[in-house]
N, C-alpha and C positions, 0 to 999 in steps of 0.2 A: 518651858517654852508655852506662851498664850495658845490655846485651843482655838481654831477658826471656828467661825460662826458656821453654825445648820443650817444650809439653803431651805427654804421654805416645801414642805410634800407639792405642792399644787402651785404651779404659776398662772391661775387663772382667776377670775373674780368670783366669788359664791356668797349665795346662793345667786343666780340670774335673774332677772323679771320676767313672770311667767305669768301665763293665761291661766285659767281654772280650769283644773283639767274633768273630764267626766269618767266617773264610774272607779269600781268596785271589783275586787277579784273574790270569787269564791268557788272554791273547785270542791265538787260534792260526790258522794257517794251514790250511787243509783238510787232512786227515790220512788217512793209509793205514796201516791194524794194529790191535791190541788197544786196546780202550776200557778202559785201564787208567789210575789216577791219575798212575803213575809214565811211562807212554808218552805221556799227553796233553799233560803241562805241558814235555816236551822239544819242543823247537822247530822238529824237523822232523817232529813227528807229524801226520799227515792222515788225515782220517777217509775210509773206504773207501765215498764217494761221487761218483761222476763228475757232474760238472759242467760243463757247457757255458756258455763265460760270453762276450759278445763286448763290446768295446771299447765304453763309453756316453759319451755327450754328455747333453747338457740336451737334445737332441731324442729321444732314447729314457728322456725323465724319469721318474720313479714317479709311481704310478698317482694316489695320494693325495697331492696335494701337500699341504703344512702351510701352511693359510690364517692370513696375519700379521692380527695384531690391531689396532684403531684405532690411529694415530699411528704407527704403523711401516710402514716401506719396505723391500723386497726389490729389491737390484740385483746384479751380476755385475762381481766384479772379475779385469780380465786380468792374467795372468802373464807372463812373460816367455816362457813355452813357448808362450804361446796359449790354453792352458787356462784355463778360468774359474771362480773360485770365488764359491761363494753367501754374499751379505752381509745381512743382516738389521741394519737401522739405528732407532733411537727417539730422536728429539731431546726433549730436554726442554720441556714446555708453555712458552709467552711469560711466563705470569705466575709463574714460579717461576725461570727461567735466571739471574734475575738477582739470587736470593736469597741467595746464597754471598758472606760477606766477604773482602773483598781481591781477589784476581786469579780468573778464570774455575775452576773446580772442572776437574779434568785429565778427557779423556774415558775410558771405559771399552771395550778389548776383548775379550770372552771366546771361551775357546776350548774346545772340546766335546774329551769321551774317545771311546772305540769305541762303536759303534753308537747314536752320536748325532749330532747336527748343530745348525744353528744354532736349532732351533724350541727346544730345551731351555732356552735362554736365554729366548726370546719368550713362554714362556708367564707367568712370575710376575715373574722377577729385572729384567728391562729396562722392564715397566709399573713396577716399585716405583721404581728406580733414578731413572728418567726423570724421574715425580713429583716427585723428590727434587732435581732441578737435573741430573743427570748425562746427557751424550750418549754412546749406547750402540750398540756395534757388536759383532754375533755371527758368527761366521765359521763355515761350514761346509768342513772341511779337504776335500781332492780326494777322491774317489771315496763322498763323504759325502752326505747332503741331497741337494741341487739342483746341486751342483759337478760339473765334468765329473770323469771316471773317467778318469786314464792307463794307457796300456799295460802292462801287466806283473802279477806274480802279487799284488802289494801299491802302496797308494797311494802308497806313498813311504817314505822313510828319515828318519832322526830330523833330518838334516840337511835335507832335502829342505823338509820341513814347516815347518821354522824359517825356510828360506828364503821360503817362501811368507808366512808371519806377518811377514816384516822386507818385503816387497817389498808388501805390503797397508798397512803404515803409513809406510814411507816415500813412498808416493803418495798417500795418502786422509787420514792424520790430520797435522792442523798442531800440536799440543801432544802433549808425553810423555803418554803414556797410563798408565791403570792395566792392568795384565795380571792376567787371570784364568783361568786353565786347570784343567780337573777332569778327574783320572784320568789316563789317558796324555794328556789336553791338559796337563796341569801337568807332565809331564816334557818336553814340546815348550817350555813356558815355561822351564822351567830351562835348558833347551839354549840358549834366545835370551836368557839372563840373561848366562850363561857366555859367549856371543859378544860380546854388545854391551860386556861390561866388558874386552874384548880391545880395545888401542886400534888393531891394525890392522885392526879391522872396525867402527869407530865410526861410520865413516858410512853404511856398509852396513844396519846396525842400530842404528837412533836408541834412544838409551837411554830404558827407559820411567822414569817417576815412580814406580812401586812396581810389586810383582807381588804376586798372591795364588794361592797352590796349593791347591785345594781337595780333598780327598778323593784326595790327588795318589799316582801311582806313585812312589816314593822313587828317588833319584838313581842308586842302583846297579840299578834296574829292579825286576822283580817275582819275580825267581829265589829273593830271600829270603825273601818272602812264600810262594811255592810250597812249599819244602821246609820250611819252620816247621808248616806245615798237612797237609803230607804226615807228616809226623813225629807231629805231636802230634793231629791232628785229621782224622785218614783218611776218616770218612765225609762231612766236610766239603769235603774234597778232590774226593771223587769229584761230590758235589754243584754244585761250582764248576764242575769239568769239564763235566760235562752242561750244566749253564746257558751257558756261554761258550765251551768249544772247539766243542764238538757244539751250540752255540746251542738248547738245547733250550728256555732261558725263551719264546723266539718262539712255543712251543705250549705252553705250560702257566701259566695265570694263577698258581697257587700258588708255582712257580718264579721265575717274573718277580717278584713280591713279594717273594719272599725275597732274592732278588738284589740290585733294586734302592731297593727301598722299605720302610718300618715297617708293622708287621702291621696296622694301624688303617687303612691305605688304602684308599680305597674301590673296589669293582670295577668299576665304569664306568673309572674314572682309570686304574687298572693296564691295561685293554682299549685305554685308549686310546693311553696312552704305548707298551705292548706294540706296537701296531699302527706307530705312528712309527720305534720302532725297528728292526722288522721292514723297514721301506720306506727309512730312514738309510741304512744300512751295504752298499755295492753292493762293495765288496770290503776286504778287510783294509787295516787304517791301517799296518801294518808287518811285513816278514818278520821275525820275530821273532829268529832266527839272527843275523840282520845287526844288527838292534836290539842284541842283548846285548854281542855284540863291539864295539860302541860307547860303552857305559857303563863306569864311571860317568861322568856328566855332569862335565865339571870344576868346580872351585870356583871362587867369584869373592872378590874382596878384601872381607875383612870389614867391614861398613858402606856397603857402595860403592851396593847399593839397598837402599831400604825393603821387608820382605817379611813377608807375613802367612800361616803356614803352620796351614790349618783343617781339622778333621776331624770324623767326626759320631760319635755314640756308637755307634750301630747299624749301623756300617758293615759289610757283609756281604762285602767285598772287600778293602779297606785296613786290615788290625787295629792295635793299637795301637805296637804295635812300630813299622812302616811308617811311621807316623804320626811319631813321637820321633826316627827315622833323618832324615829330611826335615828336621825342626827343628836339630835337632842340628848335620847338616849345613852349614846357613847360620847357626847360633850365635845360633837365636831360640827363645824359649819357643812350644809348640804350643799351639792353643786348639782347645777339644773341644766339640761342641754336643750337647748332651743331646737324646733324644730322636728324631733326623732319621738315615735312614740314608744310603747312597750319594749316590744323587741327590738332594742336600739341596737343591737348586734347584727339584725339581719335587715334592718329599714333602709330606705333609701335615706342617705345621709349616715351613713352607719361610723363612716371614718370620723365624725365629730366626737364621739364617744372613745373611740379606740385612741384616737390623739391625744385625750383627756388623759386618759389610764395610762397609756406611753410615759408619756409626763411624768405623772405621779409615780410610777416604777423607777424611772430614772433619777428622780430625785430621793427617793427612798433610799434607793442603792448607792446614790454619793452620798447620803446623809450616813450609811453603815459601814461606809470605806474612810470616811473621814475620821 
């Protein structure tokens, strides 16, 4: 019998026409020295503010814990180190759980970027995806949200964060998941993909059903973004330095909006998310010098894993060249969502990206069942 043609994974045209996007991302360690763009983007740059930080665990929890929504539950996944990662889970309601044709749809594992935690997915996208029949898990990486904080100046390395994701999937996820990574979380997912396609690690890193890189840091890291803006948009470079490296977004509503959200985002929502971001990040995700030394991530065999590279037309952090770099690396077409900013999952118009992702997962599942 002739096999049926496989439907395309995405039913939208890509890439869309986009205006040029300002700014780049760099997440720095605490810094000492002159506050200039050239210094601030250097991996050793440290702001001359003395801070004393004790090792934290959930016992020293953030003051304003995120209140999960109806239908969600929070638990803590224990890693081999003994440290625990926060997990917010949302199952599909019983009346929609069986509405997908063929085999059940893949579960979805969501990984945040810097200054965020599992809560950023729990606001809109987890309720949306679960109401469409998807079982969702959002993880807070170590040192973020309500997860434990390890000893040291940074929460981990690209390798350790990748190992933590793998341990969670291996222990708690029963079917190959779709992995969704945002910003630096996207870089962690890329590291996972390059490891799971290595036969030596295939049992330790379960192969996912697919992966979605959302406004992701490119495979080579953020240094290309940094230099591009230092050379072409110096004022923008200074702004992003203040916003991210010096964490000025935490004290400026307008800068927080410009960095993460669309200009139309209402003040009370920007303020709410600003407060959650301030409380979320207890330590830097990475030591940037060590991270840069480990990049680029290794490539994967063409067609070995289905990948969607999704960007935002109003992204203040990852520019179009960064989006296209990631897509070219994986030999796929990038898709850019018009009218949304870097925090696509929280921005006004969050439904746009969610709908594209849901359509992609539906087609992925249909292909698996054909």
